[in-house]
C-alpha positions in Angstrom: 114.2 107.5 124.0 112.9 110.6 125.8 112.1 110.9 129.5 108.4 110.1 128.7 108.1 107.6 131.7 108.5 110.5 134.1 105.5 112.4 132.6 101.9 111.9 133.8 99.2 110.6 131.4 97.5 114.0 131.1 100.8 115.6 130.1 101.4 112.8 127.6 98.1 113.4 125.9 98.8 117.1 125.7 102.2 116.5 124.2 100.7 114.1 121.7 98.2 116.7 120.6 100.8 119.3 120.3 102.9 116.9 118.2 99.9 116.3 115.9 99.4 120.0 115.5 103.0 120.3 114.4 102.7 117.4 112.0 99.7 119.0 110.5 101.6 122.1 109.6 104.5 120.4 108.0 104.9 121.4 104.3 104.4 118.6 101.8 107.5 117.2 100.2 107.9 118.0 96.5 107.0 115.6 93.7 110.3 114.0 93.0 111.5 111.0 95.0 112.0 111.9 98.6 111.6 115.5 97.6 107.9 116.1 97.0 105.2 113.6 97.7 102.3 113.2 95.3 99.0 115.1 95.9 96.4 113.1 97.7 92.7 112.8 97.0 91.8 114.8 100.1 93.7 118.0 100.4 92.0 119.0 103.6 94.0 116.2 105.3 97.1 118.3 104.9 95.6 121.3 106.5 94.0 119.8 109.6 95.7 117.3 111.8 93.5 114.6 113.4 92.0 115.9 116.7 92.4 112.6 118.5 95.2 110.3 119.5 95.2 107.0 121.1 95.5 106.7 124.9 99.2 106.3 125.9 100.3 102.9 127.1 100.4 103.3 130.9 103.5 101.1 131.2 105.6 102.6 128.3 104.0 105.8 127.4 103.7 104.8 123.7 100.8 105.8 121.6 99.4 105.7 118.0 99.2 109.4 116.8 96.7 108.5 114.0 94.2 106.0 115.5 91.4 107.0 113.1 93.5 106.6 110.0 92.6 103.6 107.8 95.9 101.7 107.8 96.3 99.3 105.0 98.4 96.7 106.7 99.6 95.6 110.2 102.3 98.3 110.8 101.3 101.1 113.1 103.3 104.2 114.2 104.6 103.9 117.8 105.2 107.4 119.2 106.6 109.4 120.9 109.5 110.0 118.6 112.8 110.4 120.3 114.2 114.0 120.4 115.9 115.3 117.2 119.5 114.2 117.2 122.2 116.9 116.8 125.2 117.2 114.5 128.3 119.1 115.6 128.9 122.4 113.8 132.4 121.1 112.9 130.8 118.7 110.4 129.7 120.4 107.1 125.9 120.7 106.9 123.8 120.7 103.8 121.8 123.9 103.1 118.5 122.6 104.4 119.9 121.5 107.8 118.6 124.5 109.7 115.2 125.3 108.1 114.4 122.1 106.1 114.3 123.8 102.7 116.6 122.5 99.9 116.5 125.7 98.0 119.1 124.7 95.4 116.9 121.8 94.3 113.9 124.1 93.8 115.5 126.6 91.5 113.5 127.0 88.2 116.3 127.9 85.8 118.4 124.8 84.8 116.7 122.4 87.2 116.3 119.8 84.3 119.9 120.0 83.3 121.9 116.9 84.1 125.2 117.7 85.7 128.4 116.0 84.4 130.9 115.7 87.2 134.5 116.4 86.7 137.3 114.2 88.2 137.4 116.0 91.5 133.6 115.8 91.9 133.7 112.1 91.0 136.2 111.5 93.7 134.0 113.3 96.2 131.1 111.1 95.2 133.2 107.9 95.5 134.2 108.9 99.1 130.7 109.8 100.2 129.3 106.6 98.7 132.0 104.5 100.3 131.2 106.0 103.7 127.5 105.5 103.1 128.1 101.8 102.5 130.0 101.6 105.8 127.1 103.2 107.7 124.5 101.0 106.1 126.5 97.8 106.9 126.9 98.9 110.5 123.1 99.5 110.8 122.3 96.2 109.0 124.4 94.2 111.5 122.0 95.4 114.2 118.8 94.2 112.5 117.2 91.5 114.6 113.9 90.8 116.5 113.5 92.9 119.7 115.1 96.2 118.7 113.3 99.4 117.7 113.7 101.3 114.5 114.6 104.3 116.6 117.6 102.3 117.9 118.7 101.8 114.3 118.3 105.5 113.8 120.6 106.1 116.7 123.2 103.7 115.3 123.1 105.4 111.9 123.4 108.8 113.4 126.4 107.9 115.5 128.1 106.1 112.6 127.7 109.2 110.4 129.2 111.5 113.0 132.2 109.1 113.5 132.9 109.5 109.7 132.5 113.3 109.7 129.2 112.9 107.8 125.9 114.6 108.1 123.0 112.1 107.8 121.3 113.6 104.7 117.6 112.7 105.6 117.8 114.7 108.8 115.5 117.8 108.4 115.4 117.3 104.7 112.0 118.9 104.0 111.6 118.5 107.8 112.1 114.7 107.8 112.7 114.2 111.6 115.3 111.4 111.6 118.7 110.3 110.2 117.6 107.2 108.3 114.4 105.8 106.6 113.2 102.5 108.1 110.5 100.8 106.1 109.1 97.5 107.3 106.7 95.1 105.5 104.0 97.1 103.7 105.9 100.4 104.0 107.3 101.2 100.6 109.7 104.0 101.6 110.3 107.0 103.9 109.3 105.2 107.1 110.1 107.3 110.2 112.1 105.5 112.9 110.0 105.2 116.1 109.4 103.0 119.1 108.0 99.9 117.1 109.9 96.8 118.0 111.0 94.6 115.1 109.5 91.1 115.3 110.7 87.7 113.8 109.2 87.6 110.4 109.5 91.2 109.4 111.3 92.5 106.4 113.0 95.9 106.8 114.4 98.4 104.3 117.1 100.7 105.5 117.7 103.8 103.4 120.9 105.6 104.2 122.3 108.7 102.7 125.4 110.6 104.0 126.6 114.1 103.2 130.4 114.3 103.3 132.5 117.3 102.2 129.8 118.6 99.9 128.5 115.3 98.3 125.7 112.9 99.0 126.0 109.1 98.9 122.7 107.3 98.7 121.9 103.5 99.0 119.4 101.1 100.6 118.8 97.4 101.0 116.0 95.2 102.4 116.9 92.8 105.2 115.2 89.7 106.7 114.4 90.0 110.4 114.8 86.7 112.1 114.5 83.1 110.8 110.7 83.4 110.2 111.3 86.0 107.5 113.8 83.7 105.7 111.4 80.8 105.9 108.5 82.8 104.5 108.3 82.1 100.7 106.4 85.3 99.9 108.8 87.6 101.8 111.8 86.0 100.0 110.0 86.3 96.7 109.5 90.0 96.9 112.9 90.8 98.5 114.9 88.7 96.0 112.8 90.0 93.0 113.6 93.6 94.1 117.3 92.7 94.4 117.3 91.1 90.9 115.4 94.0 89.4 118.2 96.4 90.5 120.9 94.1 89.3 119.4 93.7 85.9 118.8 97.5 85.5 122.4 98.3 86.3 123.5 96.0 83.5 121.9 98.5 81.1 123.9 101.5 82.3 126.4 102.9 79.9 126.9 106.0 77.7 123.9 106.3 75.4 121.3 104.6 77.7 118.0 106.4 77.7 116.8 107.1 81.3 113.4 105.6 80.3 115.0 102.1 79.6 115.6 100.7 83.1 111.9 100.8 83.8 111.2 98.3 80.9 113.7 95.8 82.3 112.5 96.2 85.9 108.8 95.8 85.2 109.4 92.8 82.9 111.3 90.9 85.6 108.9 91.9 88.4 105.9 90.7 86.4 107.8 87.4 85.7 107.8 86.9 89.4 104.2 87.9 89.8 105.1 91.2 91.6 104.1 94.8 91.1 106.3 97.9 90.5 105.6 101.0 92.6 105.2 104.0 90.1 105.1 107.0 92.4 108.8 107.1 93.3 111.8 107.0 91.0 115.6 107.1 90.9 117.2 110.5 90.8 120.3 112.4 90.1 122.6 113.0 93.0 125.8 114.9 93.6 126.2 118.1 95.6 122.3 118.0 95.6 120.4 115.2 97.4 117.9 115.0 94.5 118.2 116.5 91.0 117.9 115.5 87.3 117.6 113.0 85.9 114.5 111.1 87.0 114.8 107.4 86.5 111.3 105.7 86.7 111.1 102.0 87.5 108.0 101.1 85.4 107.7 100.3 81.7 106.7 102.7 78.9 107.6 105.8 81.0 108.3 109.2 79.5 111.6 110.0 81.2 113.9 112.2 79.2 117.6 112.2 78.8 120.5 110.1 77.7 123.3 108.8 80.0 126.7 110.4 79.4 130.1 109.8 81.2 130.3 111.7 84.4 126.6 111.6 85.2 125.7 110.3 88.6 122.2 109.0 89.6 120.4 106.3 91.6 118.3 103.4 90.5 116.1 102.1 93.4 113.1 99.9 92.3 110.3 99.3 94.8 108.6 96.0 94.3 105.4 94.7 95.9 103.6 91.4 96.2 100.4 93.1 95.3 99.3 96.5 94.0 101.5 99.2 92.6 99.3 101.8 94.2 100.5 103.6 97.3 99.0 105.6 100.2 100.7 108.1 102.5 100.2 108.2 106.3 99.2 111.5 108.0 102.9 112.0 109.0 103.2 113.1 105.3 106.2 110.7 104.8 105.4 107.1 105.4 104.3 105.5 102.1 102.5 102.1 102.1 100.9 99.8 99.6 97.1 100.4 99.3 96.4 96.7 99.7 98.8 96.2 102.6 101.0 93.8 100.6 104.7 93.5 101.4 107.2 95.5 99.5 111.0 95.5 99.1 113.5 97.9 97.7 117.2 98.1 96.8 119.2 101.2 95.7 122.7 102.0 94.4 124.3 105.3 93.4 125.8 104.9 89.9 128.5 106.8 88.0 128.5 106.6 84.2 132.0 105.9 82.9 133.4 106.1 79.4 132.6 102.5 78.7 130.0 101.4 81.3 129.1 102.1 84.9 130.7 102.2 88.3 128.6 101.2 91.3 129.7 103.6 93.9 127.8 102.0 96.7 128.7 98.4 95.9 128.5 95.8 98.6 131.7 94.7 100.2 132.9 91.2 100.9 131.8 91.4 104.5 128.5 93.3 103.9 125.6 91.8 105.9 122.6 90.5 104.1 122.9 89.3 100.5 120.8 87.2 98.2 119.2 83.9 99.3 117.7 81.2 97.0 114.3 81.9 95.6 111.8 79.7 97.6 110.9 76.3 96.2 107.3 76.9 97.3 107.0 79.8 95.0 108.5 77.9 92.1 106.1 75.0 92.7 103.2 77.4 92.9 104.1 79.0 89.6 104.5 75.6 87.9 101.1 74.5 89.4 99.4 77.6 87.9 101.0 77.0 84.5 99.8 73.4 84.6 96.3 74.5 85.6 96.3 77.0 82.7 97.1 74.3 80.2 94.4 72.0 81.5 91.6 74.6 81.9 88.7 73.6 79.7 90.0 70.1 79.2 88.7 66.8 80.7 91.5 65.2 82.7 91.2 61.5 83.4 93.1 59.5 85.9 
């Protein structure tokens, strides 16, 4: 956390407005997952930052940078953000580390070609993904009520450096932090800040590391405290998202069409009365953070391409308790459900083998988190609805 307590309130307001002007000038991310965000209905929002901020908390100096924004749920940004964390020059940096521009991902010629990795490159991906799993597990062990998402960012950053890794999100299209932290109604790309986790939250941690020229990408959603585990709806959305990924991975083998996982994911999500977010998709990954192929998570999509041995990509379904429609905060990153419903996500990096798939970011025996039983309340509720449907229009006598 910065030395904000030593600054007067007038200076805090000035700093906040300067921050807003900077956020208003950030370029929009491009249309692929984590690379470009979709166009919004009001393009002027991207040109002019809000000219007001909330009054800083006199005790802590915290403030909401977007007080007039119509938030869809209970989560609010809690600024100021901590200073940008540094990475020693001795650790290899991706091309966007200095100016935020992933130029190799934006080339026009060949951008839709799906790379087939040779044995050396496959080994590089295995190592990066193994290290990514270590970093995610370290961060997940710290998830509990009372800590901030900025604290988790600090943990992730430190764990990356200890493994000679660059945290891939840092300055990727100007993303300001080393990990994405997405609680409750936040679908993805949440920016770590000063918000304190509370008992009952659910929290997605999205970790990617860059090691010796390769990116390893994975994420999981975790229960924060006992109240979250006791909440049937939170468990329903988290476990449905976990199962959607598991079922999609079972499809992966040479010859699989990249449009196929979406059919399986949406069918299972609907069976649990959940929605599938359509805006973001799985993606190719190797020396580039995001590249071909695109792997949508919804049914009847038009994704092109067939899986072949040596291809590497992610599947990362985002599942909601309500609508599939999303909305982006004025920070131009944080994506939330339009109805404020809770959402969960899980992600693995996958390598197509000669006869199937290798899950490069697989959980270890001691990985924190893991599946929990689907809540009895939800099962009873579904059974009740089914019974009601059968008796609708009938006279029921005692």
